[in-house]
N, C-alpha and C positions, 0 to 999 in steps of 0.2 A: 367579713368574707367575700370575697368576689364571685358573684353568680353570674356566670356568660351561656344565657341558652341561644340567644341569639347574635349573628356574626356582629351586627350593630353594638351590642354591649360593650365589644372591646373597646370601640370608638368611644362612648358615653364615659367609660371607667378611665380611660387614658385622658380625656379633657378633663375631669373630675381632678386626676391625681397630679396632672401637670400640663395645664393648659397651654403655657410658653414655651415647653419643648418642640423641639423641631420635629416635624412630621416628616416631610420631606423635602428635597432640593431638587430644582427642575433648573439647569442651565445656572444662572447665577443669583436664582430668586430660592428662597429660603421659606416655607410655611410652616405655622405652629398646629399644634393639636386644636388649638382654638379657632384657627381659620378653617380647618378642614371641620370641624365639627359645625361651625354657625354656618359653612357654604353646603354641607349635607343637610342642614335642617332647612336651610332656606330653599334648597331644590325639591326635598321633601313635602314642606309645606305648599309650595306651587305644584307639584304633581296632584297632590290631594284636592287642593282647589280647582283643579280641573278636571274631577272626577275619577282619580286613578284610586281603584278597590284594592283589597288585599287579594293578592296573589294576580292581578294585572301585569303582563309582561312588559319592560322596557329595554328597548336595545340601547347599546352604547358604542357608538362609532366613531373612534378616535386613536390618532396616532399618540405614541407614549408622550405623554404629557401629564402636567399636575393634574387638570380638568377629569382624568378618568376617576381619580380616589372619590372628589368630592360628589362625581354623577353617581358611582357606585353604591357609596353609602348613603346618599340621598335616596335612591329606589329602596334600600332597605328599611330605612327611618319610614317611608309613606308606605310599606307594607306590601311592597311590589317584588317582582320576580325580575332579576337584571339578566340580559345576556352581551356578553362584550365579545363585539365582532371584529377581527383584524382589519384595520383600515385600508390593507391592499386588497381586502375581497372586492371582486367585479361587481359592477351594478344588477347582472342578472341572477346571482349566486346571492348578493345582500337582497335582493327582492324576494326571493326563495324563503330566507330567513327570516324575514320580517312577516311574510305571509304564512310560515308554518309554525312561527310562533303566536301569533295573534297579537304581535306589539300593540300598544296604543299608542306610546311615546318613542320618539328618538331622540336621543343625546349624542350630539356629534360636533365636527369642528368644520369652520368655514374652508380651510384649505381642501376639503374632500367632497364638497358640495356636487361637483360633477356625477359622483358616484351616489350620493346618497339622495340628489333629488328626484330623478327622474325612477329611483326604485321606491322611493317613500310614495311620490305621486300615484303610482300602479297599486298601492297595497290600500283594500277599503278598511280595514281594521286601525290602521294609523291615523292617528286625530291630529297630531301636532309634533313639529320641530323645535327644539331648543338646541341653539348651536352657540359655539364659542368661537371668539374671532372676531373679523372685521363684518361689516354691516354687508348683505347680500340684496338689498331692497333693489339697489338701481344696477344688479347686473342681469345681462341677458339669459341667464341661466332660469330664471324665474317666468320666461316667455310663456310655457306651457305649466306650470307649476300652480296650484290650487288650495293646497292645505296651509293652516296656519304656521307661520315661523315667527320665532321669538329666541331674540339675543340673550344667550345666558347672564349675562353682564346685567341687563334689566332685571332679572328674576333675583339676582344678587342683592342689586341696589335696592329694590323694593321691600325685601325682606329686612333688610338692614337697619331699618326705621322702625321694626315692630317687635323683633325681640320675641320671637315665636317657639315653642319647644314644642317637638312631634315624637309621640312615641309610637313606637311601631305597633300594629293590633295583630302582627304575626306572632304565633307560637313556633317552637323548634320543628316540631314535625312539618312545617309548612314549607314549599319550595322558595330557597334564598336563588337560585342561579339555575339557567339553561346553558351548558357549554356546548356550541356546536363542536361537529366532529364528522369525518365523512363515514358514507355509509355506504354497503356493498351494493346499493341500487344506484348509485351514483348522487343521490340525494344527501346533504347533510343529515344527521341526528342530532336532536337536542337533549344531551344528557341531562336527566332533572337529578338537583340536589338541595337536600334539604337546608336549612339553618344546623341541625344537629351533624348532617354529615361533613357538614364544612368545618364546624367548629371543633368536631373530634378531630379532624385531619389537621388541621393547622395545629393543633395540640401534639397529635404526633410527630409531625415533622419537626417540631420545635425541639421535642423530647430525645430524636436519636442525633440530630444535627447538635444537641447541648449547648442550644442558644439561650441568652439571657439580656435584657435589656440594655446593656453596654454593645449590643451587636449593631452595625450599620451596612444595611443591606443593599448592595448596586446592581442595579438592573437594567439589562439592556435588550433584554428578550422582550417579544412582543406581550404587553401585560393583556392582550386579549386571549393568549394562550394560557392553558391551565397552569405551567412551570412558572410563568411571568405574573399571573394572577393570586398563586399563593404567596408570591412574596410580597404583593400588597397585604393581604391576610395575615401573615406571620408577622410583618411590619408593625400592624394596629394592634394585634394582639398582645405584643411583647411594648408596645407604646415608646420603639425607637424609630428609627429615621430609616428613609428608604430613598435611595439616590437615584433619580429617575433618569435614564441616558434614552437617545433617541432610537438607537442599533449601536450594533458593532461592525458599522459600514468604515467607520476613520477608527480605528484602533488608539491613535493617538490622543483621541478626545477622550474617549474610556478612561485611558490611563491617566490622565490630567484629573478626570472626576474622581478616580480611587483616592489618588495622592493628597486632593484638597479637601477631601470629606474625610479623611482617615478610616476608607470602607474596609470593613471585616469579614463579609460575605460575599463570595462571588459563583453565582449561577451559571453554569456554561454547558455548553453541547461538545460534542468532538472535534466539528468543524471550526470551532471558536480556539478550542486547544491547539489544534493544529496550525491554525494562523499564528497563535501565541508562539508555539515552538519553532516556528519557522523565524519569525522577527527575532527571537532570543537567541538562535543560532548567527545571524547577522550582527545582532549588538543585544548584548546581555540585558535582561529584563530583571527586576527584582521588585514584589512587592510585598512589604515587611509588614503591613498594617492588613494584611489578609490573612484570616485564622481559620477560615472554612471554604472549601472548593468544592461545589457539586457537581455531577454529571448524570444527565440523563439524556434520552432520545435514541443513542445507540450505546452499543458498547465504549467505554474507555479503554484503547490499546495498552495492553500491561507496560509497554516499552515508554508509554508517555507519562508514566509515573515519576521516575526518579527525575525526570525532565521539570516537569510541574513542582515538584519538591525545592528545585532550584529558584524558580520562579518568584512560586510562594514558599519561602522557607520556614513561614510559622503556620502554615494550613493544616489542618486535616482535610484529607482528600476523600469523598465520599462516590464511590459508584452507586447507582440507583437504578430500579426499573418501575414503570408504570403503565397507566393506560387511563385514557380520560373518564373510564366509567367507575374507577375508583381512586382517582388521582395517582396513588402511590402504592405500590406492591410490597416491594423488598428495597433494602440498601444495605450494603458491605460495610462494616466497621473499617476505619481508615487503618486501625491497627492489623486487619486481616488481609491488608489488599495484598501483600506477596505471600502468603499462606496458601491463599485462594485467589490469584492473579486474573480468571476467567468467570470468577463466579459475579452474579447481581446479589448476593447475600440470602438474608432471611427476612422473614414478613416484618414490615413497621409495627412498632408497639401497640397493642393493643388488638391485634389482629391476628389469622390463620391463614395458611396457604397447605395445598395437599395437591396431590398429581393423582388422575384418575385415567385409566386406559377408556377405550370406545366402548365399553359396557358398563365403566362408571363404577370400576372396581379399582379399589389402590392398587397403584404399582411398585414394585420392590425398589430399593435404592440403588442408584446407578441406572434404572431403567427409563427410557423416555416415556412421557403420560402428557395430559391438557392440565392445564394450570386452573385450578379453582381456587376462589379467593372469599373467606368471610371478615365481615367486620362492619363498625357503624359508619365507615367511609363507602361503603357499595352504592352505586346510583339505586334511585327508585325505578326507573327504566327510561325508555326514549320517548320524549315527548310525541303523541299522535300516532306511536309505532308499535303497536301490540304485538306484532309477528315478532319483530325483531327484536323488541323486549323478551319475548319468551325464549327466544335463542340465546341471550347471554346470561338472563336469571332463572335458576334451577329452583324450583321449590319443592323438591321432594327427596331432597338430601338431608336437610335439617329440618324439625319440627317449627312450624310456624315462621320461618326463616327462608329470605331469598339469598343463593349463593351464588357469586359471580364467575359465570365460565369466560376464563381469558381470552379463549379463544387461541393460546400461544403454547407451544411443545416445548416444555423443559426436561431436565434431570434433575432429580435431587439428591445429593450424595448422604452418605451413611450419619454423617454430622448436621444435616438439614440445610445445606448451602445450595442455592439454585443455580443453575446452568440454562442458558436459554438454546434452543434449538430451532426453532421455527415457528410458521404461521400457520395454523388450522386452515383458516378462510382465505380469501382471495385479496383481502384488505394488504395494501403495501403501507409497511410504516418507515418513513423517510423523514429526517431531522426532527425527529420527535411526533410529527403529526402523521394521522390516519391518511391515507389518500386512497381513493376508489380508483380503480382502473377504469370502471362504467364513467365516470365523470371524465377522466382524461380522454378514453376512446370519442367520447361524445364531442368533443372539442376538434379531435381529430376529423372524424366524419364531415365537420362542418365546412372543413377547408375543401375546396372545388378541385375535384381530381382524384381524390383519395376514396378507392373502392370497400378497401378491407383495413382495419384496424384493431390490433391487439397492444395493452400494454402490461409490463411484467415488473417485479421488482427484482432487482439484482443485489446480492451481497455487498456490501459497502463498507471498509472500515471506519470509516468518519460518519457515514450519514445513516448506518443501518441497513437500508437499502435506498439503492439510486433506480431512479424510473428509468425503462427503456421502451421505447414504443417501437413495434414493427408494422408497416404500414404496405399495401399494394395499391395500384395507381390504375386508373381507367386506361383503356387501348389509345395508346398513341400519347398519352402524358409524359412529361418530363418534369421531375420537380426537384429543386436544391432541397435537401433536409433542412439547410437552414433557415429556408423560408417558412416550413412547417415547425420549428422551433419556434420561431417570431410570432407564428400565429398563436402557438399555446402559450407565448408570454402577454399576448395581448388578452388573453380570456382566461387565465387561470392565475393564481396566488404563485409566486416564486418555487415555492417547494413542491408544486405540484406538475410543474414543467421538467419534460423528458430530458434526461441530459444526453441522451441518445437516440436519433430517429434511422431505422434501417428500412430502407426500402426492397422487397423482395418481388418477384415477378407473380407469387401468389401466398397466401399463407397456409400454413399446414392444418388439415382438418383432420377431426375424428371420424368414426364411423356413421356416425348422424348427423356429419356435414358441420359441425360447429369447429370454430377455429381452435386449433389444438395447441393451449399453452404452454401443456405440457414439453411438447417437442420444440417450441421456441426456446424454451428453458436451456 
């Protein structure tokens, strides 16, 4: 009987049952479950030898590469808590995440050394960096750097002689991951997830997607984001193969990877599907090997579905809705797509959702209410942020249980199907990521000549919400909005950059002299 209490148990079982089976493909390289297990064990042994204790945090800051997989499972085998940070994160934000998490180790790539070296050097708790790729010892980047640097290859080579086995000291109630998401104050928040949370969620996703060990998942989504991260976890849980693609920037590369590997699962977002449909209309596309197409981040326009069925003629198409604090809330069965074209479906298996009004009383069918979520997938809270945790986790609705308040407004029809209506708080959801207006506004204020700044989300068919900025300038200043956007691009991740910057003489104010975003909307 298979018993999986910890996330790493899935890898141990896959290795024991079929060590030579391909676990991942990256470019022209294939990696077996034996390789994944042994490299993960090597990293775990090294981390423990360097003093890693159960519950210590380890940051993983890499591009979409093979090395993310053994790094992640290495941290888990060592009993640590991983946090995967998008490699596009700017230095100042990476420094904040490293300091906030109290990370003791950083696993990264040589190509992003310009970002991680200054951030790591400034964080007192960080003891050491283990990096993949070329040797950095002779580079000018190390001029002012003082912490130990170790190449990943040396860690793997040293372990290959010893054949050690590391058994995690964790239990399933221990934290497995911190997943950082934007907060209302502008600072990212670390969503605390236990092994039990993530094992349950992986199984629930596999259940409703009807996946089995024959699945082959292609992932061009950032593996740092929870949508990408769970493609890894589901792959290893199933003991199947993950096709790792760098990004969707060059669709033809992804198309070749699908064909060469007979990929069967295609996770995407509306902007990807828009690109696919545009290409299909110029020159017909067809991917018969794909049997599952999944969508989240923003609503999939109903008119896309018939076109996607032509591109993926053998696929079930899933619409889904979720948030980082519980990974996934709901899904729409593919067979229901035509009957309920605007719905995001019902609660995922093993969970419950309901709507309450502002007095926490149930709302009637087809009436708007705030969404609440129950289940083993609900986070433990935000790392080091008790006040924000209290806002999201409600403890007086069910005995001895924290219920998640999603801060989203929905309608539920008489059959239990959910329909998204809007956000309760100020957070913008763009491309599946939460964007704090405050964080974007802080960057705008750092641009010389900007006197006032306000950022809002604008409904967008493909992105959920697009980001729009309003600014006023100091007297006598003239600035090209393109220059302001370039400043944002240099200081923010791409999904946080305003699509439009509007310059006004002054921004509207409330009676208390605060900027009125209501009027700007």
